[in-house]
C-alpha positions as CSV (number, residue, x, y, z in Angstrom):
1,M,3.6,-0.4,24.1
2,N,3.4,-2.9,21.2
3,L,4.6,-2.1,17.8
4,R,1.1,-1.8,16.4
5,R,-0.1,0.7,19.0
6,L,3.1,2.7,18.5
7,S,2.6,2.8,14.8
8,W,-0.9,4.3,15.3
9,V,0.3,6.8,17.7
10,V,3.0,8.0,15.3
11,S,0.4,8.2,12.5
12,A,-2.0,10.1,14.7
13,V,0.6,12.6,15.7
14,F,1.7,13.1,12.1
15,M,-1.9,13.8,11.1
16,L,-2.6,16.2,13.9
17,A,0.5,18.1,13.1
18,L,-0.6,18.5,9.5
19,A,-4.0,19.7,10.6
20,A,-2.6,22.1,13.2
21,S,-0.2,23.7,10.7
22,A,-2.6,23.8,7.8
23,Q,-3.3,27.0,6.0
24,K,-6.3,27.6,3.7
25,G,-6.3,25.4,0.7
26,K,-3.2,23.5,1.8
27,L,-4.8,20.4,3.6
28,E,-6.8,17.7,1.9
29,I,-8.4,14.7,3.5
30,S,-9.6,12.0,1.1
31,P,-11.5,9.0,2.4
32,A,-11.8,6.2,-0.2
33,V,-13.0,2.7,-1.0
34,G,-11.6,0.3,-3.5
35,W,-10.2,-3.1,-4.4
36,E,-6.8,-4.7,-3.6
37,T,-5.4,-7.4,-5.7
38,S,-4.1,-10.7,-4.3
39,G,-0.3,-11.2,-3.6
40,S,1.6,-14.4,-3.2
41,F,5.2,-15.4,-2.1
42,P,7.2,-18.7,-1.8
43,V,7.2,-20.6,1.4
44,V,9.0,-23.7,2.9
45,N,6.4,-25.8,4.8
46,T,8.1,-28.4,6.9
47,T,4.8,-30.2,7.9
48,N,3.5,-30.3,4.3
49,P,6.3,-30.2,1.6
50,N,3.5,-29.9,-1.1
51,I,2.8,-26.4,0.0
52,D,5.1,-23.9,-1.9
53,Q,3.3,-20.6,-1.7
54,L,1.0,-18.4,0.5
55,R,-1.4,-16.0,-1.2
56,L,-3.3,-13.1,0.4
57,D,-6.5,-13.1,-1.5
58,S,-8.0,-10.1,-3.3
59,S,-10.5,-8.1,-1.3
60,L,-12.4,-4.8,-0.9
61,S,-10.3,-2.1,0.7
62,Y,-11.1,1.3,2.5
63,G,-8.9,4.0,3.9
64,A,-7.9,7.6,3.6
65,S,-5.0,9.8,2.6
66,I,-4.0,13.3,4.0
67,D,-2.1,15.7,1.7
68,Y,-0.4,18.8,2.9
69,S,0.9,21.2,0.2
70,V,4.4,22.4,0.7
71,T,4.7,24.0,-2.7
72,Q,2.2,24.7,-5.6
73,S,2.6,21.2,-6.9
74,L,4.3,19.1,-4.2
75,A,2.4,17.7,-1.1
76,L,3.4,15.5,1.8
77,E,1.2,12.5,2.0
78,A,0.0,10.1,4.8
79,L,-1.8,7.0,3.4
80,W,-3.7,4.4,5.2
81,V,-5.4,1.3,3.4
82,R,-7.2,-1.5,5.3
83,N,-8.6,-4.7,3.9
84,Q,-10.0,-7.9,5.5
85,S,-8.8,-10.8,3.6
86,T,-7.9,-14.5,3.8
87,Y,-4.5,-16.3,3.2
88,S,-4.6,-19.3,1.0
89,Q,-1.9,-22.0,0.6
90,H,-1.0,-23.5,-2.8
91,D,-0.4,-27.2,-3.3
92,F,2.0,-27.6,-6.3
93,T,0.9,-31.3,-6.8
94,T,-2.7,-30.2,-7.5
95,G,-2.3,-26.6,-8.5
96,F,-5.1,-25.6,-6.1
97,Y,-5.3,-22.9,-3.4
98,S,-7.1,-23.7,-0.1
99,P,-7.9,-21.2,2.7
100,V,-5.9,-21.5,5.9
101,F,-6.5,-18.3,8.0
102,D,-8.1,-14.9,7.9
103,S,-6.2,-11.6,8.2
104,N,-7.0,-7.9,8.8
105,V,-4.4,-6.0,6.8
106,D,-3.5,-2.3,7.6
107,Q,-1.0,-0.5,5.3
108,V,0.4,2.8,6.6
109,E,2.8,4.8,4.6
110,F,4.3,8.3,4.3
111,G,5.5,10.0,1.1
112,V,5.0,12.7,-1.4
113,L,2.4,13.5,-4.1
114,Y,3.2,15.6,-7.1
115,E,0.3,17.2,-9.1
116,L,1.2,17.6,-12.8
117,R,-0.9,20.4,-13.8
118,R,-0.5,22.9,-11.0
119,G,0.9,26.2,-12.0
120,G,3.0,26.7,-15.1
121,L,1.1,26.9,-18.4
122,Y,-2.0,25.5,-16.9
123,G,-2.3,27.8,-13.8
124,D,-3.5,26.9,-10.3
125,E,-7.3,26.7,-11.1
126,N,-7.5,23.7,-13.2
127,K,-10.4,21.4,-12.0
128,L,-8.6,18.3,-13.3
129,Q,-5.3,17.5,-11.7
130,P,-3.4,14.3,-12.7
131,F,-0.8,13.3,-10.0
132,I,2.0,10.8,-9.2
133,A,2.8,9.6,-5.8
134,G,5.0,7.3,-3.7
135,G,5.9,6.5,-0.1
136,L,7.5,4.3,2.5
137,G,6.0,2.6,5.5
138,F,4.8,-0.7,6.9
139,T,2.1,-3.3,6.7
140,H,0.5,-4.9,9.8
141,E,-1.4,-8.2,9.6
142,D,-3.8,-9.1,12.5
143,N,-4.1,-12.9,11.8
144,S,-6.6,-15.6,13.0
145,Q,-6.2,-19.3,13.8
146,G,-3.4,-18.6,16.2
147,T,-1.1,-17.5,13.4
148,P,1.4,-14.8,14.6
149,N,0.7,-11.2,13.7
150,R,3.3,-9.7,11.3
151,T,4.6,-6.1,10.7
152,S,6.7,-5.6,7.7
153,F,8.3,-3.0,5.5
154,A,6.3,-1.8,2.7
155,F,6.2,1.0,-0.1
156,N,3.9,2.3,-2.7
157,L,4.2,3.9,-6.2
158,G,1.4,5.1,-8.3
159,G,-0.8,8.0,-9.4
160,G,-4.2,9.1,-10.3
161,V,-6.3,12.1,-11.0
162,K,-8.2,14.7,-8.9
163,Y,-11.2,16.6,-10.0
164,Y,-12.2,19.7,-8.0
165,V,-15.9,20.4,-8.1
166,S,-15.3,23.5,-5.9
167,K,-12.5,25.0,-3.9
168,H,-13.2,22.8,-1.0
169,F,-14.7,19.6,-2.5
170,G,-13.6,17.2,-5.2
171,L,-13.3,13.6,-6.4
172,R,-10.3,11.4,-6.6
173,G,-9.2,8.1,-8.3
174,D,-6.0,6.4,-7.3
175,I,-3.9,3.4,-8.5
176,R,-1.1,2.2,-6.3
177,Y,1.5,-0.6,-6.5
178,M,1.8,-1.6,-2.9
179,P,4.5,-4.4,-2.2
180,T,5.1,-5.7,1.3
181,Y,8.2,-7.6,2.4
182,A,7.3,-11.2,3.0
183,N,10.4,-13.4,3.6
184,T,13.8,-14.6,2.4
185,T,14.2,-18.0,0.9
186,N,17.0,-19.9,-1.1
187,A,16.8,-19.7,-4.8
188,L,18.8,-21.3,-7.6
189,A,20.6,-18.8,-9.9
190,C,22.2,-20.0,-13.1
191,S,24.8,-18.0,-15.2
192,P,23.5,-17.4,-18.8
193,F,27.2,-17.4,-20.1
194,F,28.8,-20.3,-18.2
195,G,25.9,-22.5,-17.3
196,D,27.0,-22.7,-13.6
197,C,24.2,-22.7,-11.0
198,F,24.4,-21.7,-7.3
199,V,22.1,-21.0,-4.3
200,V,21.3,-17.4,-3.4
201,R,19.3,-15.7,-0.8
202,Q,16.2,-14.2,-2.3
203,H,14.1,-11.4,-0.8
204,N,10.5,-12.1,-1.6
205,F,7.8,-9.4,-1.7
206,Q,4.0,-9.7,-1.6
207,Q,3.1,-7.6,-4.7
208,R,-0.3,-6.2,-4.6
209,G,-2.2,-3.4,-6.4
210,N,-4.8,-1.1,-5.0
211,F,-7.5,0.7,-7.0
212,S,-9.7,3.2,-5.1
213,G,-11.9,6.1,-5.6
214,G,-13.3,8.6,-3.1
215,I,-13.9,12.3,-2.2
216,I,-11.6,15.2,-1.4
217,L,-12.3,17.6,1.4
218,R,-10.1,20.6,1.0
219,F,-9.3,23.1,3.9
């Protein structure tokens, strides 16, 4: 079984487990559509030394999240975001980007979500619920033009707001910072005190943001 298939099996089992253990009002499924920003990272191109960066272009996104409440304010979250985009390469001599291959990108992450107005002074029945969230997972790229597929570590931080129209239906807006590990390259670091410079290994992340909106189905 390849890594991609295994990841989907793990995700499916996690989601089924949440559904099987759900109690009334504890499970929320939120399909969403949105927009994911571009993200670039430095590269060393041995065939064309003028190429210094690769960029995954901005594109429409869609996906879903599943939240399972473990306390009045805290929920476990499974998040999936997909976008179909294009990688472009940057030529530092011209300053232009040119497309090189297409990529279907799946981001799968698991974490927590905390609702800020549950309980306490505001009570449990507020229709408007701001939240903060974060998680860890991976990004899988299914690339074209014979480019190898890639699966890398990823994480997300962000928040948003939920608005409950009724006990079982609502609306949701979400903003996430969603970096993915890209590669490791050599970089020059210089001391601000002594002026000495030396080569260090630099871990590069493809830093993208996702803005989405959708509905909430609450069970």
